[in-house]
Structures are given as structure tokens and as C-alpha cells.
C-alpha atoms as an extended CHARMM CRD file, in Angstrom:
* protein
*
       262  EXT
         1         1  MET       CA              5.2780000000        0.2400000000       19.3750000000  PROA      1               0.0000000000
         2         2  GLU       CA              8.3460000000        0.8050000000       21.5860000000  PROA      2               0.0000000000
         3         3  ASP       CA              7.8690000000       -2.5610000000       23.3320000000  PROA      3               0.0000000000
         4         4  SER       CA              7.4730000000       -4.2500000000       19.9740000000  PROA      4               0.0000000000
         5         5  ILE       CA             10.6770000000       -2.7100000000       18.6320000000  PROA      5               0.0000000000
         6         6  ASN       CA             12.5410000000       -3.6620000000       21.8160000000  PROA      6               0.0000000000
         7         7  ARG       CA             11.4490000000       -7.2800000000       21.3870000000  PROA      7               0.0000000000
         8         8  ILE       CA             12.5360000000       -7.2850000000       17.7680000000  PROA      8               0.0000000000
         9         9  MET       CA             15.8560000000       -5.6900000000       18.6670000000  PROA      9               0.0000000000
        10        10  GLN       CA             16.4700000000       -8.3890000000       21.2810000000  PROA      10              0.0000000000
        11        11  HSD       CA             15.6910000000      -11.0000000000       18.6430000000  PROA      11              0.0000000000
        12        12  ALA       CA             18.1250000000       -9.2530000000       16.2980000000  PROA      12              0.0000000000
        13        13  LYS       CA             20.7690000000       -9.2790000000       18.9990000000  PROA      13              0.0000000000
        14        14  ASP       CA             20.1970000000      -12.9640000000       19.6740000000  PROA      14              0.0000000000
        15        15  ASN       CA             20.4890000000      -13.7440000000       15.9840000000  PROA      15              0.0000000000
        16        16  SER       CA             23.4690000000      -11.5060000000       15.2840000000  PROA      16              0.0000000000
        17        17  GLU       CA             25.6100000000      -12.2570000000       18.3490000000  PROA      17              0.0000000000
        18        18  GLU       CA             24.6600000000      -15.5350000000       19.9870000000  PROA      18              0.0000000000
        19        19  ALA       CA             23.3830000000      -17.7470000000       17.1860000000  PROA      19              0.0000000000
        20        20  PRO       CA             26.3790000000      -17.2750000000       14.8630000000  PROA      20              0.0000000000
        21        21  LEU       CA             28.7240000000      -18.1710000000       17.7310000000  PROA      21              0.0000000000
        22        22  LEU       CA             27.3610000000      -21.6990000000       17.5500000000  PROA      22              0.0000000000
        23        23  LYS       CA             29.5480000000      -21.8780000000       14.4580000000  PROA      23              0.0000000000
        24        24  LYS       CA             33.3050000000      -21.7480000000       14.8980000000  PROA      24              0.0000000000
        25        25  PRO       CA             34.7450000000      -18.2370000000       14.4050000000  PROA      25              0.0000000000
        26        26  VAL       CA             38.1010000000      -18.1530000000       12.6260000000  PROA      26              0.0000000000
        27        27  LYS       CA             38.7340000000      -14.4130000000       12.3800000000  PROA      27              0.0000000000
        28        28  THR       CA             37.6760000000      -11.1890000000       14.1180000000  PROA      28              0.0000000000
        29        29  GLU       CA             38.3100000000       -7.7560000000       12.6200000000  PROA      29              0.0000000000
        30        30  SER       CA             37.7410000000       -4.3340000000       14.1450000000  PROA      30              0.0000000000
        31        31  LEU       CA             35.8690000000       -1.9960000000       11.7910000000  PROA      31              0.0000000000
        32        32  GLY       CA             36.1360000000        1.0320000000       14.0410000000  PROA      32              0.0000000000
        33        33  GLN       CA             33.5330000000        2.9490000000       15.9870000000  PROA      33              0.0000000000
        34        34  CYS       CA             30.0530000000        3.9010000000       14.8000000000  PROA      34              0.0000000000
        35        35  GLU       CA             29.8480000000        7.7020000000       14.5950000000  PROA      35              0.0000000000
        36        36  LYS       CA             26.2470000000        7.7120000000       15.8330000000  PROA      36              0.0000000000
        37        37  CYS       CA             25.9830000000        5.1560000000       18.6440000000  PROA      37              0.0000000000
        38        38  LYS       CA             29.7430000000        4.9810000000       19.3900000000  PROA      38              0.0000000000
        39        39  GLY       CA             29.6060000000        1.1940000000       19.3580000000  PROA      39              0.0000000000
        40        40  ASN       CA             32.7720000000       -0.7190000000       18.4840000000  PROA      40              0.0000000000
        41        41  ILE       CA             31.9570000000       -2.5800000000       15.2890000000  PROA      41              0.0000000000
        42        42  LYS       CA             33.5100000000       -5.9790000000       14.7170000000  PROA      42              0.0000000000
        43        43  ARG       CA             33.2880000000       -8.3630000000       11.7790000000  PROA      43              0.0000000000
        44        44  ILE       CA             33.4100000000      -12.0440000000       12.6620000000  PROA      44              0.0000000000
        45        45  THR       CA             34.3020000000      -14.5780000000        9.9780000000  PROA      45              0.0000000000
        46        46  PHE       CA             33.2150000000      -18.1810000000       10.5410000000  PROA      46              0.0000000000
        47        47  GLU       CA             34.6740000000      -21.4380000000        9.2980000000  PROA      47              0.0000000000
        48        48  ASP       CA             31.9490000000      -21.8080000000        6.6810000000  PROA      48              0.0000000000
        49        49  GLY       CA             32.9430000000      -18.4480000000        5.1520000000  PROA      49              0.0000000000
        50        50  THR       CA             29.9550000000      -16.4720000000        6.4350000000  PROA      50              0.0000000000
        51        51  THR       CA             30.4640000000      -13.1710000000        8.2510000000  PROA      51              0.0000000000
        52        52  ASN       CA             28.5780000000      -11.1690000000       10.8280000000  PROA      52              0.0000000000
        53        53  GLU       CA             28.9730000000       -7.6050000000       12.0970000000  PROA      53              0.0000000000
        54        54  THR       CA             28.2020000000       -6.7850000000       15.7340000000  PROA      54              0.0000000000
        55        55  GLY       CA             28.5110000000       -3.9060000000       18.1630000000  PROA      55              0.0000000000
        56        56  CYS       CA             26.4380000000       -1.2410000000       16.3560000000  PROA      56              0.0000000000
        57        57  LYS       CA             23.0910000000       -0.3980000000       17.9470000000  PROA      57              0.0000000000
        58        58  CYS       CA             22.1360000000        1.6880000000       14.9140000000  PROA      58              0.0000000000
        59        59  GLU       CA             22.0390000000       -1.4060000000       12.7240000000  PROA      59              0.0000000000
        60        60  SER       CA             19.8870000000       -3.2420000000       15.2700000000  PROA      60              0.0000000000
        61        61  ILE       CA             17.4450000000       -0.3350000000       15.3490000000  PROA      61              0.0000000000
        62        62  ARG       CA             17.3480000000       -0.1780000000       11.5440000000  PROA      62              0.0000000000
        63        63  TRP       CA             16.7230000000       -3.9200000000       11.3610000000  PROA      63              0.0000000000
        64        64  ALA       CA             14.0040000000       -3.6980000000       14.0300000000  PROA      64              0.0000000000
        65        65  ASN       CA             12.2430000000       -0.8320000000       12.2660000000  PROA      65              0.0000000000
        66        66  GLU       CA             12.3170000000       -2.6650000000        8.9450000000  PROA      66              0.0000000000
        67        67  LYS       CA             10.9890000000       -5.8220000000       10.5960000000  PROA      67              0.0000000000
        68        68  GLN       CA              8.1540000000       -3.8440000000       12.1650000000  PROA      68              0.0000000000
        69        69  ARG       CA              7.3500000000       -2.2720000000        8.7900000000  PROA      69              0.0000000000
        70        70  LYS       CA              7.1070000000       -5.7370000000        7.2630000000  PROA      70              0.0000000000
        71        71  ILE       CA              4.8000000000       -6.9210000000       10.0360000000  PROA      71              0.0000000000
        72        72  ASN       CA              2.5550000000       -3.8690000000        9.5850000000  PROA      72              0.0000000000
        73        73  ALA       CA              2.4950000000       -4.3560000000        5.8160000000  PROA      73              0.0000000000
        74        74  GLU       CA              1.3760000000       -7.9780000000        6.2580000000  PROA      74              0.0000000000
        75        75  VAL       CA             -1.4720000000       -6.9050000000        8.5650000000  PROA      75              0.0000000000
        76        76  PHE       CA             -2.7960000000       -4.4980000000        5.9410000000  PROA      76              0.0000000000
        77        77  GLU       CA             -2.4240000000       -7.0940000000        3.1960000000  PROA      77              0.0000000000
        78        78  LYS       CA             -4.5640000000       -9.5050000000        5.1990000000  PROA      78              0.0000000000
        79        79  GLY       CA             -7.1380000000       -6.7490000000        5.7200000000  PROA      79              0.0000000000
        80        80  SER       CA             -7.4380000000       -6.1110000000        1.9920000000  PROA      80              0.0000000000
        81        81  ILE       CA            -10.1510000000       -7.6670000000       -0.1580000000  PROA      81              0.0000000000
        82        82  ILE       CA             -8.7930000000       -8.7010000000       -3.5530000000  PROA      82              0.0000000000
        83        83  TYR       CA            -10.6120000000      -11.1550000000       -5.7830000000  PROA      83              0.0000000000
        84        84  GLY       CA             -9.2730000000      -13.7240000000       -8.2140000000  PROA      84              0.0000000000
        85        85  ASP       CA             -5.7450000000      -13.2760000000       -9.4470000000  PROA      85              0.0000000000
        86        86  TYR       CA             -5.6640000000       -9.5180000000       -8.8570000000  PROA      86              0.0000000000
        87        87  LYS       CA             -3.5150000000      -10.0280000000       -5.7570000000  PROA      87              0.0000000000
        88        88  ASN       CA             -0.5760000000      -10.9370000000       -7.9740000000  PROA      88              0.0000000000
        89        89  LYS       CA             -1.1730000000       -8.5730000000      -10.8810000000  PROA      89              0.0000000000
        90        90  THR       CA              1.9400000000       -6.8210000000      -12.1460000000  PROA      90              0.0000000000
        91        91  PHE       CA              2.6680000000       -3.9800000000      -14.5330000000  PROA      91              0.0000000000
        92        92  ASP       CA              4.3960000000       -6.3750000000      -16.9300000000  PROA      92              0.0000000000
        93        93  GLU       CA              1.1580000000       -8.3460000000      -17.3760000000  PROA      93              0.0000000000
        94        94  TYR       CA             -0.8520000000       -5.3010000000      -18.4020000000  PROA      94              0.0000000000
        95        95  LYS       CA             -1.5770000000       -5.3080000000      -22.1330000000  PROA      95              0.0000000000
        96        96  ALA       CA             -1.4910000000       -1.7110000000      -23.3330000000  PROA      96              0.0000000000
        97        97  GLU       CA             -3.2300000000       -1.6500000000      -26.7120000000  PROA      97              0.0000000000
        98        98  SER       CA             -4.0040000000        2.0480000000      -27.0400000000  PROA      98              0.0000000000
        99        99  GLU       CA             -2.1640000000        5.3080000000      -26.4730000000  PROA      99              0.0000000000
       100       100  MET       CA             -4.3190000000        5.9140000000      -23.4030000000  PROA      100             0.0000000000
       101       101  GLN       CA             -3.3490000000        2.5670000000      -21.9370000000  PROA      101             0.0000000000
       102       102  VAL       CA              0.3450000000        3.1240000000      -22.6640000000  PROA      102             0.0000000000
       103       103  LYS       CA              0.2270000000        6.4410000000      -20.7950000000  PROA      103             0.0000000000
       104       104  ALA       CA             -1.7730000000        4.8980000000      -17.9580000000  PROA      104             0.0000000000
       105       105  LEU       CA              0.7100000000        2.0430000000      -17.5750000000  PROA      105             0.0000000000
       106       106  LYS       CA              3.6120000000        4.4820000000      -17.4780000000  PROA      106             0.0000000000
       107       107  ALA       CA              1.9000000000        6.6490000000      -14.8380000000  PROA      107             0.0000000000
       108       108  ALA       CA              0.9110000000        3.6630000000      -12.7020000000  PROA      108             0.0000000000
       109       109  GLY       CA              4.3590000000        2.0960000000      -12.9190000000  PROA      109             0.0000000000
       110       110  HSD       CA              6.1030000000        5.2790000000      -11.8640000000  PROA      110             0.0000000000
       111       111  TYR       CA              3.6940000000        5.7650000000       -8.9580000000  PROA      111             0.0000000000
       112       112  GLY       CA              4.2070000000        2.2250000000       -7.6980000000  PROA      112             0.0000000000
       113       113  ARG       CA              7.9710000000        2.0750000000       -8.0920000000  PROA      113             0.0000000000
       114       114  HSD       CA              8.5950000000        5.5630000000       -6.6760000000  PROA      114             0.0000000000
       115       115  PHE       CA              5.8840000000        5.5580000000       -4.0360000000  PROA      115             0.0000000000
       116       116  GLY       CA              8.2110000000        6.9200000000       -1.3480000000  PROA      116             0.0000000000
       117       117  ASP       CA              8.4610000000       10.1960000000       -3.2690000000  PROA      117             0.0000000000
       118       118  TYR       CA              4.6970000000       10.4180000000       -3.7510000000  PROA      118             0.0000000000
       119       119  LEU       CA              4.1230000000        9.6360000000       -0.0720000000  PROA      119             0.0000000000
       120       120  LYS       CA              6.0680000000       12.7210000000        0.9690000000  PROA      120             0.0000000000
       121       121  ASN       CA              3.6710000000       14.9320000000       -0.9880000000  PROA      121             0.0000000000
       122       122  GLY       CA              0.4340000000       13.0180000000       -0.3880000000  PROA      122             0.0000000000
       123       123  GLN       CA             -0.0690000000       12.5470000000       -4.1300000000  PROA      123             0.0000000000
       124       124  ASN       CA             -3.1980000000       10.6800000000       -5.2860000000  PROA      124             0.0000000000
       125       125  VAL       CA             -4.1520000000        8.9890000000       -8.5440000000  PROA      125             0.0000000000
       126       126  MET       CA             -7.5920000000        8.4670000000      -10.0660000000  PROA      126             0.0000000000
       127       127  PHE       CA             -8.0710000000        5.9680000000      -12.8870000000  PROA      127             0.0000000000
       128       128  GLN       CA            -11.2630000000        7.0690000000      -14.6090000000  PROA      128             0.0000000000
       129       129  GLY       CA            -12.9580000000        5.4570000000      -17.5830000000  PROA      129             0.0000000000
       130       130  SER       CA            -15.2090000000        2.8040000000      -19.0310000000  PROA      130             0.0000000000
       131       131  TYR       CA            -15.4960000000       -0.8130000000      -17.9120000000  PROA      131             0.0000000000
       132       132  GLY       CA            -12.8420000000       -3.3680000000      -18.8530000000  PROA      132             0.0000000000
       133       133  THR       CA            -10.0310000000       -0.9800000000      -19.7570000000  PROA      133             0.0000000000
       134       134  GLY       CA             -7.6910000000       -2.1880000000      -17.0110000000  PROA      134             0.0000000000
       135       135  LYS       CA             -8.2750000000        0.3060000000      -14.2040000000  PROA      135             0.0000000000
       136       136  THR       CA             -8.4190000000       -2.3600000000      -11.4980000000  PROA      136             0.0000000000
       137       137  HSD       CA             -5.4250000000       -4.2130000000      -12.9800000000  PROA      137             0.0000000000
       138       138  LEU       CA             -3.2680000000       -1.0830000000      -12.7470000000  PROA      138             0.0000000000
       139       139  ALA       CA             -4.4940000000       -0.3130000000       -9.2330000000  PROA      139             0.0000000000
       140       140  ALA       CA             -3.7580000000       -3.9020000000       -8.1680000000  PROA      140             0.0000000000
       141       141  ALA       CA             -0.2760000000       -3.7250000000       -9.7190000000  PROA      141             0.0000000000
       142       142  ILE       CA              0.3680000000       -0.5430000000       -7.7420000000  PROA      142             0.0000000000
       143       143  ARG       CA             -0.7570000000       -2.3440000000       -4.5940000000  PROA      143             0.0000000000
       144       144  LYS       CA              1.6700000000       -5.1960000000       -5.1630000000  PROA      144             0.0000000000
       145       145  SER       CA              4.5690000000       -2.9050000000       -6.0240000000  PROA      145             0.0000000000
       146       146  VAL       CA              4.0520000000       -0.6840000000       -2.9690000000  PROA      146             0.0000000000
       147       147  ALA       CA              3.3200000000       -3.5760000000       -0.5890000000  PROA      147             0.0000000000
       148       148  ASP       CA              6.5200000000       -5.3100000000       -1.7100000000  PROA      148             0.0000000000
       149       149  GLN       CA              8.3360000000       -2.2320000000       -0.3970000000  PROA      149             0.0000000000
       150       150  ASN       CA              6.7950000000       -2.9120000000        3.0480000000  PROA      150             0.0000000000
       151       151  TYR       CA              4.3770000000        0.0090000000        3.0160000000  PROA      151             0.0000000000
       152       152  LYS       CA              0.9470000000       -0.3620000000        4.5950000000  PROA      152             0.0000000000
       153       153  VAL       CA             -1.4330000000       -0.7800000000        1.6490000000  PROA      153             0.0000000000
       154       154  LEU       CA             -5.1700000000       -1.4050000000        1.9890000000  PROA      154             0.0000000000
       155       155  PHE       CA             -6.9990000000       -2.4340000000       -1.1810000000  PROA      155             0.0000000000
       156       156  MET       CA            -10.7230000000       -2.9940000000       -1.5590000000  PROA      156             0.0000000000
       157       157  SER       CA            -13.6790000000       -1.9110000000       -3.6140000000  PROA      157             0.0000000000
       158       158  LEU       CA            -15.8700000000        0.8240000000       -2.2070000000  PROA      158             0.0000000000
       159       159  PRO       CA            -18.8930000000       -1.5540000000       -2.1330000000  PROA      159             0.0000000000
       160       160  ASP       CA            -16.9140000000       -4.0790000000       -0.0270000000  PROA      160             0.0000000000
       161       161  TYR       CA            -15.7520000000       -1.3290000000        2.3260000000  PROA      161             0.0000000000
       162       162  ILE       CA            -19.3230000000       -0.1040000000        2.7930000000  PROA      162             0.0000000000
       163       163  ASP       CA            -20.6120000000       -3.6730000000        3.3220000000  PROA      163             0.0000000000
       164       164  LYS       CA            -18.1210000000       -4.2250000000        6.1510000000  PROA      164             0.0000000000
       165       165  LEU       CA            -19.2010000000       -1.0170000000        7.8610000000  PROA      165             0.0000000000
       166       166  LYS       CA            -22.8980000000       -1.8600000000        7.4850000000  PROA      166             0.0000000000
       167       167  GLN       CA            -22.4910000000       -5.3880000000        8.8340000000  PROA      167             0.0000000000
       168       168  GLU       CA            -20.5470000000       -4.2170000000       11.8850000000  PROA      168             0.0000000000
       169       169  PHE       CA            -23.1690000000       -1.5860000000       12.6800000000  PROA      169             0.0000000000
       170       170  LYS       CA            -25.8810000000       -4.2190000000       12.2860000000  PROA      170             0.0000000000
       171       171  ASP       CA            -24.1580000000       -6.9030000000       14.3920000000  PROA      171             0.0000000000
       172       172  HSD       CA            -22.3760000000       -4.8680000000       17.0470000000  PROA      172             0.0000000000
       173       173  ASN       CA            -23.5900000000       -1.2840000000       16.6850000000  PROA      173             0.0000000000
       174       174  GLN       CA            -20.0470000000       -0.0040000000       16.2380000000  PROA      174             0.0000000000
       175       175  ARG       CA            -17.6130000000        0.9410000000       13.5140000000  PROA      175             0.0000000000
       176       176  HSD       CA            -15.6500000000       -1.8160000000       11.8320000000  PROA      176             0.0000000000
       177       177  PRO       CA            -11.8490000000       -1.7220000000       12.4420000000  PROA      177             0.0000000000
       178       178  ILE       CA            -11.4310000000       -1.4630000000        8.6720000000  PROA      178             0.0000000000
       179       179  SER       CA            -12.3490000000        2.2240000000        8.8920000000  PROA      179             0.0000000000
       180       180  LYS       CA             -9.3400000000        2.8860000000       11.1420000000  PROA      180             0.0000000000
       181       181  MET       CA             -7.0840000000        0.8770000000        8.8280000000  PROA      181             0.0000000000
       182       182  ALA       CA             -8.3780000000        2.8770000000        5.8590000000  PROA      182             0.0000000000
       183       183  GLN       CA             -7.4240000000        6.0830000000        7.6460000000  PROA      183             0.0000000000
       184       184  ASP       CA             -3.9740000000        4.8670000000        8.7280000000  PROA      184             0.0000000000
       185       185  ALA       CA             -2.7930000000        3.1440000000        5.5380000000  PROA      185             0.0000000000
       186       186  ASP       CA              0.2470000000        4.5590000000        3.7800000000  PROA      186             0.0000000000
       187       187  LEU       CA             -1.7500000000        3.9140000000        0.6240000000  PROA      187             0.0000000000
       188       188  LEU       CA             -5.4910000000        3.2940000000        0.3860000000  PROA      188             0.0000000000
       189       189  ILE       CA             -6.7900000000        1.9120000000       -2.9010000000  PROA      189             0.0000000000
       190       190  LEU       CA            -10.5530000000        2.3220000000       -3.3670000000  PROA      190             0.0000000000
       191       191  ASP       CA            -11.7320000000        0.3840000000       -6.3830000000  PROA      191             0.0000000000
       192       192  ASP       CA            -15.0790000000        0.8940000000       -8.1610000000  PROA      192             0.0000000000
       193       193  VAL       CA            -16.0430000000        4.2420000000       -6.6680000000  PROA      193             0.0000000000
       194       194  GLY       CA            -19.5750000000        4.8550000000       -7.8900000000  PROA      194             0.0000000000
       195       195  ALA       CA            -20.0260000000        1.2960000000       -9.1750000000  PROA      195             0.0000000000
       196       196  ASN       CA            -23.5290000000        1.1760000000       -7.7040000000  PROA      196             0.0000000000
       197       197  ARG       CA            -26.1140000000        3.8370000000       -7.0160000000  PROA      197             0.0000000000
       198       198  MET       CA            -24.9830000000        5.3070000000       -3.7260000000  PROA      198             0.0000000000
       199       199  THR       CA            -27.3170000000        5.5540000000       -0.7420000000  PROA      199             0.0000000000
       200       200  ASP       CA            -27.1240000000        8.3690000000        1.8030000000  PROA      200             0.0000000000
       201       201  PHE       CA            -25.1360000000        6.0660000000        4.1040000000  PROA      201             0.0000000000
       202       202  GLU       CA            -22.6390000000        5.2510000000        1.3670000000  PROA      202             0.0000000000
       203       203  VAL       CA            -22.2450000000        8.8920000000        0.4150000000  PROA      203             0.0000000000
       204       204  SER       CA            -21.6720000000        9.8000000000        4.0610000000  PROA      204             0.0000000000
       205       205  GLU       CA            -19.0620000000        7.0810000000        4.5990000000  PROA      205             0.0000000000
       206       206  LEU       CA            -17.2490000000        7.8790000000        1.3700000000  PROA      206             0.0000000000
       207       207  PHE       CA            -17.0000000000       11.5110000000        2.4100000000  PROA      207             0.0000000000
       208       208  LYS       CA            -15.6590000000       10.5180000000        5.8400000000  PROA      208             0.0000000000
       209       209  ILE       CA            -12.8440000000        8.3990000000        4.4570000000  PROA      209             0.0000000000
       210       210  VAL       CA            -11.9520000000       10.8130000000        1.6460000000  PROA      210             0.0000000000
       211       211  ASP       CA            -11.8480000000       13.6690000000        4.1510000000  PROA      211             0.0000000000
       212       212  ALA       CA             -9.7490000000       11.6100000000        6.5920000000  PROA      212             0.0000000000
       213       213  ARG       CA             -7.2750000000       10.8490000000        3.7970000000  PROA      213             0.0000000000
       214       214  ARG       CA             -6.5250000000       14.4760000000        2.9710000000  PROA      214             0.0000000000
       215       215  GLY       CA             -2.7550000000       14.8510000000        2.7270000000  PROA      215             0.0000000000
       216       216  LYS       CA             -2.3190000000       11.0880000000        2.4210000000  PROA      216             0.0000000000
       217       217  CYS       CA             -1.9640000000        8.8560000000       -0.6350000000  PROA      217             0.0000000000
       218       218  THR       CA             -5.0730000000        7.3180000000       -2.1790000000  PROA      218             0.0000000000
       219       219  VAL       CA             -5.6980000000        5.5890000000       -5.4910000000  PROA      219             0.0000000000
       220       220  TYR       CA             -9.2490000000        5.6010000000       -6.8610000000  PROA      220             0.0000000000
       221       221  THR       CA            -10.7620000000        3.7500000000       -9.7740000000  PROA      221             0.0000000000
       222       222  THR       CA            -14.1240000000        4.8390000000      -11.1150000000  PROA      222             0.0000000000
       223       223  ASN       CA            -16.3110000000        4.6800000000      -14.1920000000  PROA      223             0.0000000000
       224       224  TYR       CA            -17.9000000000        7.9650000000      -13.1170000000  PROA      224             0.0000000000
       225       225  SER       CA            -17.2940000000       10.9560000000      -15.3560000000  PROA      225             0.0000000000
       226       226  SER       CA            -16.8990000000       14.4560000000      -13.9710000000  PROA      226             0.0000000000
       227       227  LYS       CA            -20.5700000000       15.0330000000      -14.8760000000  PROA      227             0.0000000000
       228       228  ASP       CA            -21.6120000000       12.0150000000      -12.7910000000  PROA      228             0.0000000000
       229       229  PHE       CA            -19.8230000000       13.5010000000       -9.8030000000  PROA      229             0.0000000000
       230       230  MET       CA            -21.8740000000       16.6700000000      -10.2580000000  PROA      230             0.0000000000
       231       231  LYS       CA            -25.2540000000       14.9460000000       -9.9300000000  PROA      231             0.0000000000
       232       232  SER       CA            -25.7870000000       16.0470000000       -6.3470000000  PROA      232             0.0000000000
       233       233  MET       CA            -24.2790000000       18.5570000000       -3.9770000000  PROA      233             0.0000000000
       234       234  GLU       CA            -23.0510000000       15.7660000000       -1.6690000000  PROA      234             0.0000000000
       235       235  ILE       CA            -21.3000000000       13.8390000000       -4.4570000000  PROA      235             0.0000000000
       236       236  HSD       CA            -19.8420000000       17.0610000000       -5.8350000000  PROA      236             0.0000000000
       237       237  ARG       CA            -18.4730000000       17.8640000000       -2.3890000000  PROA      237             0.0000000000
       238       238  ILE       CA            -16.7670000000       14.4560000000       -2.2260000000  PROA      238             0.0000000000
       239       239  PHE       CA            -15.3930000000       14.8420000000       -5.7460000000  PROA      239             0.0000000000
       240       240  SER       CA            -13.8920000000       18.1940000000       -4.7910000000  PROA      240             0.0000000000
       241       241  ARG       CA            -12.0380000000       16.5240000000       -1.8970000000  PROA      241             0.0000000000
       242       242  MET       CA            -10.9360000000       13.6020000000       -4.0600000000  PROA      242             0.0000000000
       243       243  MET       CA             -9.3860000000       15.9230000000       -6.6260000000  PROA      243             0.0000000000
       244       244  GLU       CA             -6.9870000000       17.5520000000       -4.1670000000  PROA      244             0.0000000000
       245       245  ARG       CA             -3.4010000000       16.6070000000       -5.1710000000  PROA      245             0.0000000000
       246       246  THR       CA             -4.8310000000       14.0460000000       -7.5830000000  PROA      246             0.0000000000
       247       247  LYS       CA             -3.5690000000       13.0640000000      -11.0180000000  PROA      247             0.0000000000
       248       248  VAL       CA             -6.4200000000       11.8480000000      -13.2230000000  PROA      248             0.0000000000
       249       249  VAL       CA             -5.5880000000        9.0660000000      -15.6770000000  PROA      249             0.0000000000
       250       250  VAL       CA             -8.3360000000        8.5320000000      -18.2450000000  PROA      250             0.0000000000
       251       251  LEU       CA             -8.9420000000        5.0860000000      -19.7220000000  PROA      251             0.0000000000
       252       252  ASN       CA            -11.6930000000        4.7060000000      -22.2940000000  PROA      252             0.0000000000
       253       253  GLY       CA            -12.1950000000        2.0920000000      -24.9910000000  PROA      253             0.0000000000
       254       254  ASP       CA            -13.3900000000       -1.4600000000      -25.5630000000  PROA      254             0.0000000000
       255       255  ASP       CA            -13.8000000000       -3.9130000000      -22.7100000000  PROA      255             0.0000000000
       256       256  TYR       CA            -10.8010000000       -6.1820000000      -23.2980000000  PROA      256             0.0000000000
       257       257  ARG       CA            -12.3690000000       -8.8430000000      -21.0770000000  PROA      257             0.0000000000
       258       258  MET       CA            -15.0660000000       -9.2930000000      -23.7670000000  PROA      258             0.0000000000
       259       259  LYS       CA            -12.7270000000       -9.5320000000      -26.7360000000  PROA      259             0.0000000000
       260       260  GLY       CA            -13.2080000000      -12.7230000000      -28.7080000000  PROA      260             0.0000000000
       261       261  MET       CA            -16.6710000000      -13.2540000000      -27.2490000000  PROA      261             0.0000000000
       262       262  MET       CA            -18.6270000000      -11.1390000000      -29.7030000000  PROA      262             0.0000000000
């Protein structure tokens, strides 16, 4: 990480000091000394009217850290599995037609737009309810909102996550790198928890990732009710972990994807 930041800082220095000097400077102003790094800050004005500030290491470090955050965010976006147009879903596109959906949209929007505050407390959200009520749409909109803020967000359905782990064990007898990404993400979004009947392997892997995410931010979507999570001791144990610092948002009603087809 340190080497990476140093490279980015050098690039920032090249861009902020050398590249602009290819243009003709017409004015140089002293802005004083940075209180933190003690660098002498100067503002250079060029003939085309653009300006550039140099001499402050703090700004270079801030720029380098933000650049690294963006790079990390892009890696996690590429690691996500999002089908169809869900990658670009937004809160504005969500059609709230019931009181439940209005409340869910408000909760999801606040979580996505103020994720930094939720991250400090490791606050989770579970969207629970029947099929076609917009749980995945809201989770996908959260993903986009948080990813646009350069946080590391990993989005995928639980079945896809399990399939990756199974295939890697089968092909190479080792754990898939996705498991490490799922642990390290600033926000993990697990869609369709309990979508299929869960095997012992799936139950075991779900417990591992839920346990590893304790104190971190996770968004779940599920059509399981609390009674479904009580069907076995193992599932109940997972549910107990999932409910730690978790706000449950219930969405029940008609499948809006089927409207007009009946």
C-alpha cells in the first residue's frame, strides 16, 4: 500500500508541478505556509486562466489516498456480480406504490447517501419480504450510491457467491479470492439469502461470511421470514448473527414485475 501511494504521489507531483509548467505562467502568489507539513504554498496562474497550487505535501497525500480509494472501489465493482440493468439502478427510479415501499425507499436512500456515518457504527440493513417488491432494486441503488463515493462495495447474490466457492474448491481445491473480498469490503451486499434450499455447505459458508462481517456493514435481501430462519439450529444461529446491529425493512405486497401480465 505504501509503495502504491508513493507512486501515486509522484504522479500527482508530476501533474501538479511539471506538467502545468508546459503552459506559460503569468503570475505566482504566495499563500503562506501549511500548518501541518510546513510547505510553502504557491498559486501559479497560467496564460489560459487556469491555476495550480504547489508546495503542500498534505494535498498530495490527500490526492493519493483518494486515488487509491477509487482504484480499490473499481476492483470491488469488477468483482461484483450484477445482472441486467441493476448495475445502474438508482433511488429515483424506484416506484414506491405502498406505505411500506415509501418507508423502504427512505431508509435505503438515507443509508446510501450517508454511508460514512453507518460505516463508523457497522450498521446493517435487511430487506425482507415477498418476491417482486423491489428489495434487489433498493440494494442495487445502495450499491451504486456507496460505490460512487469510492467505498469498496461487493454485490452478489448468495447463490452466486456459493457457486464461486464451490467451483474453486472443485477446480483448484482452494478458497476463491471472492471470500477474502467479501470479508474486506466496506459494504457487502448479499442478495437472495435463502432463495434456494440451503445445503450443509451453503449453511456453513453463509455462517463464515456473516461471522467475519461482524462489526462491518452488510446489506441483506431475503424472502425468508423470521420463522423460516428458525427451521434449524444452524440457520437460527446465522440469523442471530445477521440481526446484530441490523435494521429490518419489511416489503410485502404484489410482485410489480408481473403487473399487467395477469
